[in-house]
DOKERO-246935 format. One line per 10 residues: number of its first residue (from 1); for each residue x, y, z of N, C-alpha, C. Coordinates in steps of 0.2 Angstrom, whole numbers, plus 5000, padded with zeros to 4 digits. Atoms other than C-alpha are relative to their C-alpha. Layout:
// DOKERO-246935
NUM) X Y Z X Y Z X Y Z | ...
//
This chain:
// DOKERO-246935
1) 5002 4992 5004 4199 5105 5277 5006 5002 4998 | 4995 4997 5005 4209 5115 5267 4999 5010 5000 | 5001 4995 4997 4211 5133 5266 4998 5002 4992 | 5002 4999 5005 4202 5141 5249 5005 5000 4994 | 4996 4997 5007 4216 5149 5240 5006 4996 5000 | 4994 5004 5000 4228 5135 5244 5002 4999 4992 | 4994 5003 5008 4242 5132 5227 4997 5006 4996 | 4999 4996 5005 4238 5149 5220 5006 5004 5003 | 4991 4998 4999 4257 5158 5221 4997 5010 4998 | 5000 4994 5001 4255 5176 5223 5007 5004 5000
11) 4995 4995 5000 4269 5191 5217 4998 5005 5003 | 5002 4993 4997 4268 5205 5230 5003 5003 4999 | 4995 4993 5001 4276 5221 5224 4997 5006 5002 | 5005 4995 4999 4265 5230 5233 5004 5002 5007 | 4997 4997 4993 4270 5242 5252 4997 5003 5003 | 5005 4994 4995 4262 5252 5265 4996 4996 5001 | 5008 5007 4996 4244 5245 5269 4996 4998 4995 | 5007 5002 5005 4232 5245 5254 5002 4994 4996 | 4998 5006 5004 4243 5231 5245 5000 4996 5002 | 4997 5003 4995 4249 5222 5259 4994 4999 5002
21) 5007 5006 4994 4231 5220 5268 4996 4997 4993 | 4999 5005 5006 4226 5215 5250 5002 4994 5001 | 4996 5007 5001 4239 5201 5251 4998 4996 5006 | 5000 5003 4992 4236 5199 5270 4994 4994 4999 | 5009 5005 5000 4217 5193 5265 5002 4993 4996 | 4997 5005 5002 4224 5182 5252 5004 4997 5001 | 4994 5005 4995 4238 5175 5264 4995 4997 5004 | 5005 5003 4996 4224 5171 5276 4996 4994 4998 | 5004 5006 5002 4215 5161 5265 5002 4996 4994 | 4996 5008 5001 4230 5149 5260 5005 5002 4995
31) 4998 4995 5004 4236 5161 5246 5009 4999 5001 | 4994 5001 4996 4257 5156 5245 5001 5009 4997 | 4996 4992 4999 4264 5176 5247 5007 5001 4999 | 4994 4999 5001 4280 5180 5239 4999 5007 5002 | 4999 4995 4998 4283 5196 5245 5006 5005 4999 | 4995 4996 5001 4297 5208 5237 5000 5005 5003 | 4997 4996 4998 4306 5219 5246 5005 5004 4999 | 4992 5000 5002 4320 5231 5242 5006 5001 5005 | 4993 5004 4994 4337 5224 5249 5001 5008 5005 | 4996 4997 4995 4343 5233 5264 4994 5004 5003
41) 5003 4996 4996 4327 5246 5267 4992 4997 5001 | 5008 5002 4999 4312 5235 5264 4994 5003 4998 | 5007 4996 5004 4294 5241 5262 5000 5005 5008 | 4999 4993 4995 4292 5258 5269 4996 4998 5006 | 5004 4998 4994 4281 5252 5283 5003 4997 5007 | 4994 5003 4993 4295 5241 5294 5003 5007 5002 | 4998 4996 4997 4298 5260 5298 4994 5004 5003 | 5005 4996 4997 4281 5264 5303 4999 4998 5009 | 5003 5002 4992 4276 5265 5324 4995 4998 4999 | 4996 5001 4994 4274 5260 5335 5004 4994 5000
51) 4995 5003 5000 4289 5250 5338 4999 4994 5006 | 4998 5004 4993 4294 5233 5350 5005 4999 4996 | 4992 5001 5003 4312 5231 5351 5003 5001 4994 | 4998 4998 5009 4315 5241 5333 4997 4998 4996 | 5005 5000 5006 4302 5232 5324 4992 5002 5001 | 5009 4995 5001 4285 5239 5317 4994 4996 5001 | 5008 5003 4998 4269 5231 5325 4996 5002 4994 | 5005 5001 5003 4260 5239 5312 5003 4996 4993 | 4998 5004 5003 4271 5230 5298 4997 4993 5003 | 5003 5006 5000 4268 5214 5306 4991 4997 5000
61) 5007 5000 5003 4249 5215 5306 4998 5000 4993 | 4999 5002 5007 4251 5216 5289 5000 4997 4994 | 4997 5003 5003 4262 5206 5283 5003 4992 5002 | 4999 5007 4997 4257 5188 5292 5000 4995 4993 | 5001 5006 5006 4260 5172 5282 5004 5004 4992 | 4998 4997 5008 4270 5181 5267 5010 4996 5000 | 4994 5002 5004 4289 5176 5260 5001 5007 4999 | 4998 4992 5002 4300 5192 5260 5007 4996 4996 | 4996 5002 5004 4311 5191 5246 5004 5006 4997 | 4997 4994 5001 4323 5207 5243 5002 4999 4992
71) 5001 5000 5011 4324 5211 5223 5002 5006 5001 | 4999 4994 5004 4333 5226 5217 4996 5000 4992 | 5003 5000 5005 4320 5229 5204 5003 5006 4994 | 4998 4995 5004 4329 5245 5197 5008 4997 4998 | 4997 5003 5003 4342 5233 5191 4997 4994 4995 | 5004 5005 5006 4342 5221 5175 5000 4992 5003 | 4999 5008 4997 4347 5205 5185 4991 5001 5003 | 5004 5000 4996 4334 5210 5198 4992 4999 4996 | 5006 5000 5002 4320 5214 5184 4999 4992 4998 | 5001 5007 5005 4324 5196 5174 4998 4996 5007
81) 5005 5004 4996 4320 5189 5193 4993 5002 5001 | 5008 5000 5000 4303 5195 5193 4997 4997 4993 | 5004 5003 5009 4299 5190 5175 5000 4993 5003 | 4999 5009 4997 4305 5173 5182 4994 4997 5004 | 5006 5002 4994 4291 5173 5198 4996 5000 4996 | 5008 4997 5003 4278 5182 5187 4998 4994 4997 | 5003 5005 5002 4280 5166 5176 4996 4996 5002 | 4999 5006 4996 4278 5153 5188 4991 5005 5004 | 5005 4997 4995 4263 5166 5198 4994 5001 4995 | 5006 4999 5002 4245 5166 5198 4996 5007 4999
91) 5004 4995 5000 4243 5182 5203 5005 5008 5004 | 4995 4992 4999 4253 5202 5203 4996 5003 5004 | 5003 4995 4996 4249 5215 5216 5005 5004 5001 | 4994 4995 4999 4257 5231 5214 4993 5006 5002 | 5001 4990 4999 4253 5250 5222 5005 5004 4999 | 4997 4995 5002 4264 5259 5212 4997 5006 4999 | 5004 4990 5003 4260 5280 5207 4999 4994 4992 | 4999 5002 5008 4254 5274 5188 5005 5001 4997 | 4992 4997 5004 4266 5273 5177 5009 4999 5002 | 4994 5000 4996 4279 5268 5188 5003 4992 5001
101) 4998 5006 4999 4276 5249 5187 5004 4999 4991 | 4997 4998 5006 4279 5253 5168 5009 5000 4998 | 4993 4998 5003 4296 5260 5167 5004 4996 5005 | 4995 5006 4994 4304 5246 5182 4999 4995 4995 | 5001 5007 5006 4297 5233 5166 4996 4994 5005 | 5001 5007 4996 4287 5224 5179 4988 5003 5000 | 5006 4999 5002 4270 5230 5172 4994 4995 4996 | 5002 5002 5002 4254 5221 5166 5002 5000 4994 | 5001 5002 5009 4257 5221 5147 5009 4996 5001 | 4996 5002 5003 4274 5216 5150 5000 4993 5005
111) 5002 5008 4993 4271 5200 5165 4996 4998 4992 | 5007 5005 5003 4254 5195 5155 5004 4998 4992 | 4998 5002 5009 4265 5194 5137 5005 4991 5006 | 4996 5007 5000 4277 5180 5147 4995 4995 5003 | 5006 5004 4996 4261 5173 5158 4992 5003 5001 | 5007 4999 5002 4245 5175 5149 4994 5000 5005 | 5007 5003 4997 4235 5167 5164 5002 5004 5006 | 5001 4997 4995 4240 5181 5175 4995 5005 5001 | 5005 4997 4996 4228 5189 5187 5005 5007 5003 | 4995 4994 4997 4237 5207 5189 4995 5006 5003
121) 5003 4996 4997 4229 5218 5203 5005 5007 5000 | 4998 4992 4999 4234 5238 5202 4996 5002 5004 | 5005 4995 4994 4229 5248 5218 5003 5008 4999 | 4999 4992 5000 4231 5267 5216 4997 5003 5003 | 5004 4995 4995 4223 5283 5226 4995 5000 4992 | 5004 4998 5005 4214 5287 5207 4999 4995 4995 | 5002 5005 5006 4214 5273 5194 5006 5001 4995 | 4996 5000 5006 4226 5270 5181 5000 5003 4994 | 5002 4994 5006 4217 5281 5168 4996 5004 5004 | 5004 4995 4995 4210 5297 5177 5005 5006 4998
131) 4994 4997 5001 4216 5314 5175 5003 5002 5006 | 4998 4999 4996 4220 5314 5191 5005 4994 5004 | 4998 5007 5000 4231 5299 5191 5007 5000 5003 | 4994 5000 4999 4247 5306 5195 5001 5006 5007 | 5000 4996 4993 4242 5317 5211 5003 4994 5005 | 4996 5004 4994 4252 5308 5227 4992 4999 5005 | 5008 5005 4997 4237 5296 5236 5002 4997 5007 | 5000 5002 4993 4238 5296 5255 4992 4998 5004 | 5007 5001 4996 4223 5289 5266 4997 5005 5001 | 5001 4992 4997 4221 5306 5274 4997 5004 4992
141) 5003 4997 5008 4221 5313 5254 4994 4999 4996 | 5005 5003 5001 4207 5301 5250 4995 5000 5001 | 5007 4998 4995 4195 5304 5264 4999 5008 4998 | 5002 4993 5000 4196 5321 5260 4997 5002 4993 | 5002 4998 5005 4193 5321 5242 4993 4996 4997 | 5005 5004 5000 4180 5307 5243 4993 5003 5000 | 5005 5001 4997 4168 5315 5252 5000 5000 5007 | 5004 5002 4993 4167 5304 5267 5005 5005 5006 | 5000 4997 4995 4176 5319 5279 4996 5005 4999 | 5005 4992 4997 4164 5334 5275 4994 4994 5004
151) 5005 5004 4998 4151 5319 5280 5002 5000 5010 | 4996 5005 4994 4163 5314 5297 5000 5007 5003 | 5000 4994 4994 4161 5325 5314 4993 5003 5004 | 5005 4996 4995 4151 5336 5325 4996 5005 4995 | 5003 4994 5002 4137 5347 5319 5002 5005 4999 | 5000 4994 5003 4140 5361 5310 5010 5003 5005 | 4992 5001 4998 4161 5356 5316 5005 5001 4995 | 4995 5002 5005 4177 5355 5304 4999 4992 4997 | 4999 5006 5003 4179 5341 5291 5003 4996 5005 | 4997 5005 4994 4183 5326 5302 5003 4994 4997
161) 4999 5005 5007 4193 5311 5294 5000 4994 5007 | 5003 5004 4996 4187 5294 5301 5008 4997 5006 | 4993 5000 4998 4200 5288 5314 5004 4992 5000 | 4998 5004 5000 4207 5274 5304 5004 5001 4993 | 4998 4997 5010 4216 5273 5285 4994 4995 4997 | 5006 5004 5002 4198 5266 5281 5001 5001 4993 | 5000 5002 5007 4204 5270 5262 5004 4996 4997 | 4995 5003 5000 4219 5261 5262 4996 4992 5002 | 5001 5005 4999 4210 5246 5270 4993 4997 4996 | 5006 5001 5005 4193 5247 5260 5003 4998 4993
171) 4996 4999 5007 4204 5248 5243 5004 4993 4999 | 4996 5005 5000 4214 5233 5250 4993 4994 4998 | 5006 5006 4996 4197 5222 5253 4997 5001 4993 | 5004 4997 5006 4189 5229 5236 5005 4996 4995 | 4995 5002 5005 4207 5224 5227 4999 4992 5002 | 5001 5010 4998 4204 5203 5235 4995 4999 4996 | 5006 5000 5001 4187 5205 5229 5002 4998 4993 | 4999 5000 5007 4191 5209 5211 5003 4994 4998 | 4995 5004 5003 4207 5198 5210 4997 4993 5001 | 5004 5009 5000 4197 5181 5217 4994 4999 4995
181) 5004 5001 5006 4184 5184 5205 5004 4999 4991 | 4996 5004 5007 4196 5186 5190 5002 4995 5000 | 4999 5006 5001 4203 5171 5197 4994 4994 4999 | 5007 5005 5001 4187 5162 5197 4997 5001 4991 | 5002 5000 5008 4183 5170 5178 5006 4997 4997 | 4992 5006 5003 4202 5161 5173 4998 4995 4999 | 5000 5008 5000 4194 5144 5177 4995 5000 4994 | 5005 5001 5008 4181 5148 5161 5004 5002 4995 | 4997 4998 5007 4192 5158 5149 5009 4997 5000 | 4993 5002 4999 4209 5152 5155 5004 5005 4999
191) 4995 4995 4999 4216 5169 5153 4998 5005 5006 | 4999 4996 4997 4222 5182 5165 4996 5008 4999 | 5001 4992 5001 4218 5201 5166 5001 5004 5004 | 4997 4998 4995 4221 5216 5175 4993 5003 5004 | 5005 4998 4999 4211 5222 5187 5003 5007 5005 | 4997 4996 4999 4211 5240 5193 4996 5003 5004 | 5004 4995 4994 4206 5248 5208 5004 5005 5003 | 4996 4992 4998 4210 5266 5214 4994 5001 5008 | 5002 4997 4991 4205 5273 5233 4997 5004 4998 | 5006 4995 5000 4194 5286 5227 4994 4997 4999
201) 5005 5003 5002 4183 5275 5220 4996 4994 5006 | 5004 5001 4997 4181 5264 5231 4998 5001 5009 | 5003 4998 4994 4178 5275 5248 4993 5004 4996 | 5006 4996 5002 4164 5284 5236 4996 4993 5002 | 5005 5003 4999 4156 5268 5234 4996 4997 5004 | 5001 5005 4993 4154 5262 5252 4995 5006 5004 | 5007 4997 4997 4142 5278 5255 4995 5001 4999 | 5006 5001 5001 4127 5272 5253 4994 5006 5003 | 5006 4994 4997 4116 5285 5264 5000 5006 4997 | 4996 4993 5003 4127 5300 5258 4994 5001 4992
211) 5000 4998 5006 4125 5296 5241 4991 4998 4997 | 5005 4999 5001 4106 5292 5240 4996 5007 5000 | 5002 4991 5001 4103 5311 5246 5003 5003 4994 | 4999 4994 5003 4114 5318 5233 4998 4996 4993 | 5001 5000 5005 4112 5308 5220 4991 5000 4995 | 5009 5000 5001 4092 5306 5218 4996 5006 5004 | 5004 4993 4999 4087 5323 5228 5005 5006 5000 | 4995 4996 4999 4102 5332 5226 5003 5006 5007 | 5000 4997 4993 4104 5338 5243 5008 4995 5003 | 4995 5003 4997 4121 5338 5250 5002 4999 5008
221) 5000 5001 4992 4124 5329 5266 5006 5005 5003 | 4994 4996 4996 4133 5339 5279 4999 4995 5007 | 4999 5003 4993 4142 5331 5296 4993 5000 5007 | 5005 5000 4995 4130 5328 5310 5000 4995 5005 | 4997 5003 4994 4140 5319 5324 4998 4994 4997 | 5002 5008 4997 4135 5301 5331 4994 4998 4995 | 5009 5002 5000 4116 5303 5326 5001 4998 4991 | 5000 5005 5005 4110 5293 5309 4998 5008 4996 | 5003 4994 5004 4107 5309 5295 4994 5001 4997 | 5005 5000 5002 4089 5303 5291 4996 4996 5008
231) 5007 5002 4994 4080 5294 5308 5006 5003 5006 | 4997 4997 4993 4082 5300 5325 4993 4998 5004 | 4990 5000 4997 4086 5296 5338 5003 4993 4999 | 4996 5006 5001 4097 5284 5332 5007 5006 5001 | 4996 4996 4999 4114 5292 5341 5002 4996 5007 | 4995 5001 4992 4127 5293 5358 4997 5002 5004 | 5002 4995 4992 4122 5298 5374 5004 4996 5005 | 4999 5003 4995 4130 5298 5390 4998 4996 5007 | 5004 5005 4994 4127 5287 5405 5004 5004 5007 | 4999 5001 4991 4132 5288 5425 5009 4997 4999
241) 4994 5003 5000 4147 5279 5418 5003 4999 4991 | 4996 5000 5007 4152 5275 5398 4993 5002 4996 | 5006 4997 5006 4143 5282 5381 4999 4993 4998 | 5004 5008 5002 4130 5268 5374 4998 5006 4992 | 5004 4997 5006 4122 5271 5357 4993 4997 5001 | 5005 5001 5000 4104 5268 5353 4997 5001 4992 | 5004 5001 5009 4094 5263 5335 4994 4999 5002 | 5007 4999 5001 4077 5270 5338 4996 5000 4992 | 5002 5000 5007 4074 5266 5321 4993 5000 4995 | 5008 5002 5003 4054 5264 5320 4997 5004 5004
251) 5006 4999 4994 4038 5272 5330 5001 4997 5005 | 4999 5005 4997 4038 5257 5338 5002 5000 5004 | 4994 4996 4999 4055 5260 5343 4998 5003 5005 | 5000 4996 4998 4052 5275 5348 4995 5002 5007 | 5003 5000 4997 4038 5271 5360 5002 4997 5005 | 4996 5003 4996 4048 5259 5368 5005 5004 5005 | 4997 4997 4997 4059 5270 5373 4997 5006 5007 | 5004 4997 4997 4046 5283 5380 4997 4995 5007 | 5002 5004 4994 4039 5269 5390 5007 4999 5005 | 4997 4999 4994 4055 5267 5399 5003 5004 5003
261) 4998 4993 4996 4059 5285 5403 4994 5002 5004 | 5005 4999 4996 4044 5284 5412 4994 5007 4994 | 5004 4996 5005 4034 5296 5397 4996 4996 4995 | 5004 5003 5006 4022 5285 5387 4997 5005 4994 | 5002 4994 5005 4014 5302 5381 5002 5001 4995 | 4996 4997 5005 4028 5307 5371 4999 4996 4992 | 5004 5005 5006 4024 5294 5359 4996 5004 4995 | 5005 4999 5005 4010 5302 5352 4999 5006 5002 | 5003 4992 5000 4014 5320 5356 5003 5003 4992 | 4998 4997 5009 4014 5331 5338 5007 4999 4997
271) 4994 4999 5003 4031 5336 5341 5006 4996 5000 | 4998 5005 5000 4036 5318 5342 4997 4993 4995 | 5005 5006 5002 4024 5308 5332 5001 4996 4997 | 4996 5005 5004 4036 5303 5318 5005 5002 4998 | 4995 4999 5003 4051 5303 5310 5003 5008 4999 | 4998 4992 5001 4051 5320 5303 4997 5006 5005 | 5001 4993 4994 4043 5329 5320 5005 5000 5003 | 4996 5003 4995 4056 5319 5329 5008 5004 4997 | 4995 4999 5001 4068 5326 5318 5002 5008 5002 | 4998 4992 5001 4063 5345 5316 5000 5001 5007
281) 5001 4999 4996 4062 5343 5335 5006 4996 5006 | 4996 5004 4999 4078 5336 5338 5005 5000 5007 | 4996 4997 4993 4086 5347 5352 4997 4997 5007 | 5004 5003 4994 4072 5345 5364 4999 4993 5002 | 5001 5008 5001 4070 5327 5360 5007 4996 5003 | 4993 5004 4997 4090 5323 5364 5000 5003 5009 | 4999 4997 4993 4089 5333 5382 4995 4995 5003 | 5005 5002 4992 4074 5323 5388 5003 4991 5000 | 4997 5005 4999 4085 5308 5383 5005 4998 5002 | 4992 4999 4997 4101 5311 5388 4998 5003 5010
291) 5002 5000 4995 4091 5316 5404 4997 4993 5005 | 5001 5009 4998 4086 5297 5408 5006 4997 4997 | 4993 5004 5001 4102 5289 5401 5006 5002 5005 | 4997 4996 4995 4111 5301 5414 4997 4996 5008 | 5003 5002 4991 4101 5292 5430 5005 4992 4997 | 4999 5007 5000 4109 5276 5424 5009 4998 4997 | 4995 5005 5001 4125 5264 5422 4998 5001 4993 | 5000 5002 5007 4130 5261 5403 4997 4992 4999 | 5004 5007 5001 4124 5242 5407 4994 4999 5002 | 5007 5003 4999 4109 5246 5414 4995 5003 4997
301) 5005 4998 5004 4103 5258 5401 5000 4994 4995 | 5001 5006 5004 4109 5243 5387 4994 4996 5002 | 5005 5007 4999 4100 5229 5396 4991 5003 4998 | 5007 4997 4998 4084 5243 5400 4998 4999 4988 | 5002 5001 5007 4085 5245 5380 4997 4994 4995 | 5000 5006 5005 4088 5230 5371 4994 4995 5004 | 5008 5004 4999 4073 5222 5382 4994 5002 4998 | 5007 4998 5004 4062 5232 5375 5000 5001 4991 | 4999 5001 5008 4069 5227 5357 5003 5005 4996 | 4996 4994 5004 4079 5243 5353 5005 4998 5000
311) 4995 5001 5000 4095 5239 5347 5004 5007 5004 | 4995 4994 4996 4109 5249 5360 5004 4994 5001 | 4993 5004 4999 4128 5243 5363 5003 5008 5005 | 4995 4997 4995 4140 5252 5374 5006 5002 4993 | 4994 4998 5004 4155 5261 5364 5007 4998 5005 | 4996 5002 4996 4168 5253 5368 5007 5002 4996 | 4996 4999 5003 4187 5254 5366 5003 4993 4997 | 4998 5007 5004 4200 5244 5355 5001 4994 5007 | 5002 5006 4996 4204 5236 5371 4995 4995 5004 | 5005 5006 4998 4190 5230 5377 4993 4995 4994
321) 5003 5005 5004 4183 5224 5361 5006 4995 4998 | 4996 5008 5003 4199 5213 5356 4999 4996 5006 | 5000 5003 4995 4198 5206 5374 4994 4997 5003 | 5005 5001 5000 4179 5203 5373 4999 4993 5000 | 5003 5006 5004 4170 5187 5374 5000 4997 4993 | 5002 5001 5007 4165 5187 5358 5007 5000 4995 | 4997 4999 5004 4180 5192 5350 5005 4992 5001 | 4998 5006 4998 4187 5176 5360 4997 4992 4996 | 5005 5004 5005 4172 5166 5351 5003 4999 4995 | 5002 4999 5007 4175 5172 5335 5008 4999 4998
331) 4991 5001 5005 4196 5168 5334 5002 5005 4998 | 4998 4993 5006 4198 5186 5329 5007 5003 5004 | 4994 4999 4997 4216 5188 5339 5001 4995 5002 | 4995 5005 5000 4227 5175 5334 5006 4998 5000 | 4993 5000 5000 4242 5168 5337 5005 5001 4991 | 4996 4997 5007 4257 5174 5322 5005 4998 5005 | 4992 5001 4999 4277 5168 5322 5004 5005 4999 | 4994 4997 5004 4290 5178 5322 5008 4999 5000 | 4994 5002 5001 4308 5175 5319 5003 5002 5010 | 4997 4998 4995 4313 5187 5334 4996 5002 5006
341) 5005 4998 4994 4298 5188 5346 4997 4994 5002 | 5003 5007 4997 4292 5169 5346 4991 5004 4996 | 5007 5000 5002 4273 5171 5345 4996 5009 5003 | 5003 4996 4998 4262 5186 5343 4995 5002 4998 | 5008 4997 5001 4244 5194 5341 4999 5003 4994 | 5007 4998 5006 4234 5198 5325 4996 4998 5001 | 5007 4999 5001 4220 5200 5318 5000 4997 4994 | 5001 5004 5008 4216 5190 5302 4993 5003 4997 | 5005 5000 5001 4203 5189 5291 4994 4999 5004 | 5005 5001 4995 4185 5189 5300 4996 4995 4996
351) 5004 5004 5005 4180 5175 5288 5000 4994 5003 | 5002 5007 4995 4172 5157 5296 4996 4996 4991 | 5002 5005 5005 4169 5143 5282 4997 4994 5004 | 5003 5002 4995 4159 5130 5287 5003 4992 4996 | 4995 5005 4997 4172 5117 5280 5006 5002 4996 | 4993 4997 5000 4188 5127 5273 5001 5002 5006 | 4996 4994 4995 4199 5139 5285 5002 5004 4998 | 4995 4994 5001 4210 5150 5288 5006 4998 5001 | 4995 4998 4996 4228 5149 5290 5002 4997 5006 | 5001 5000 4991 4232 5141 5307 5006 5005 5002
361) 4993 4997 4998 4249 5147 5310 5005 5004 4997 | 4997 4996 5006 4252 5163 5301 5009 5002 5003 | 4991 4997 4998 4273 5167 5300 5001 5008 4997 | 4998 4994 5002 4280 5185 5300 5007 5002 4996 | 4992 5001 5003 4296 5188 5289 5003 5007 5004 | 4996 4994 4999 4308 5198 5293 5005 5001 4993 | 5000 4999 5006 4317 5206 5280 5006 4997 4995 | 4995 5005 5005 4325 5195 5265 5001 4994 5002 | 4998 5006 4998 4322 5180 5276 5000 4993 4997 | 5002 5005 5003 4316 5169 5262 5004 5002 4994
371) 4997 4998 5007 4326 5177 5247 5006 4992 4997 | 4996 5006 5003 4338 5161 5246 4994 4995 4998 | 5007 5004 5001 4322 5149 5248 4998 5001 4995 | 5005 5000 5008 4313 5155 5233 5005 4999 4997 | 4995 4999 5005 4328 5158 5224 5002 4991 4999 | 4998 5008 5000 4333 5140 5226 4995 4996 4997 | 5006 5005 5003 4316 5133 5223 4998 5001 4993 | 5001 5000 5007 4315 5142 5207 5007 4997 4995 | 4995 5003 5002 4332 5133 5203 5007 5002 4998 | 4992 4997 5000 4345 5145 5205 5005 4997 5008
381) 4996 5001 4993 4361 5139 5215 5003 5004 5003 | 4995 4994 4995 4374 5146 5227 5003 5006 4997 | 4997 4993 5004 4384 5153 5215 4998 5003 4998 | 5007 4994 5002 4369 5161 5206 4997 5004 5004 | 4999 4994 4996 4365 5168 5221 5006 5007 5002 | 4995 4997 4997 4381 5173 5227 5000 5008 4993 | 4999 4992 5006 4382 5186 5209 4996 5003 5000 | 5005 4999 4998 4366 5191 5212 5000 5006 5005 | 4998 4996 4992 4370 5198 5230 5008 5003 4997 | 4995 4996 5000 4387 5204 5222 4998 5004 4994
391) 5003 4993 5004 4378 5215 5207 4995 5003 5004 | 5004 4996 4997 4366 5221 5221 4995 5000 4999 | 5008 5002 5001 4351 5213 5214 4997 4998 5004 | 5006 5004 4992 4345 5204 5230 5004 5002 5007
//
């Protein structure tokens, strides 16, 4: 078995999260990633906590199986190196603010003139062409402007951010998808192209339930807590131990819940006879269900619901899910190698193939660890490399 993207070379000019998340996915699939970092400081995320003996564990998770090369792109010699690398690359990924890549001389127009087969991925907050393109884009900014925060949080409460940098992660995934699609198209046309992915676009496109109401009924959704905005009871409930969620997605499922609660007549009660009635009388119904779940442990409640064909689950924290039998069976937390710490855990791309495989032993680079190695592969001599160092180009 071999990795699906083995043989593809990626010149990674990105930093922090959205771009590195994209290239980490490509790395897991076997692409060779040459990560360009600024000399001395490196990717800004090397300074993001939490830390382990001075090393960012955040950086470790995002930059597995990449080779770190330090290049000062503000020098002419540094730009020339990037041009040489781009000439032999299949893919370039960058997430500068629009216009910065052009000022540095590493934009799509410049690099595609050197290598017409180049697939060039640009990740930004609002896209290369937008009246908002010059605004600074951080995950919280995108969550706020995309409508996602307006849908998240308790009913009647303030807009609330999702508990992860979902805009960065989603955009990284869409970028990887677009880049691989462009590589497939290149096999037919022989030509590369520019893939322009925006964080705001990515997060908006994922909000299907809210968009179904907004676009077709001009009904602007509001936050409703953990319940489903349309179907009830699809919600979270407390038990004697932990919280659970249940998904009573149909009248039949609701009837099963009523049986479990010892109140089968509720299924035909006019107040709860269908989804419209259940939504109208949500407060009363929630109180009835909560009184039942409060008599059970989370495990007892979930087992009873699942036995009735009602989807249900405990609310796990990250420790519980990462140490679960599921995570072990699916090999979700895998070992990677770090020059300082030896073996460290990472969570890779959640993909399984019948014939292909993911990279089995990813390596996390220290800053500039592979600079001399990569430049030597390019044909530079030790004297050439020493001269570049003297000029602060690497």
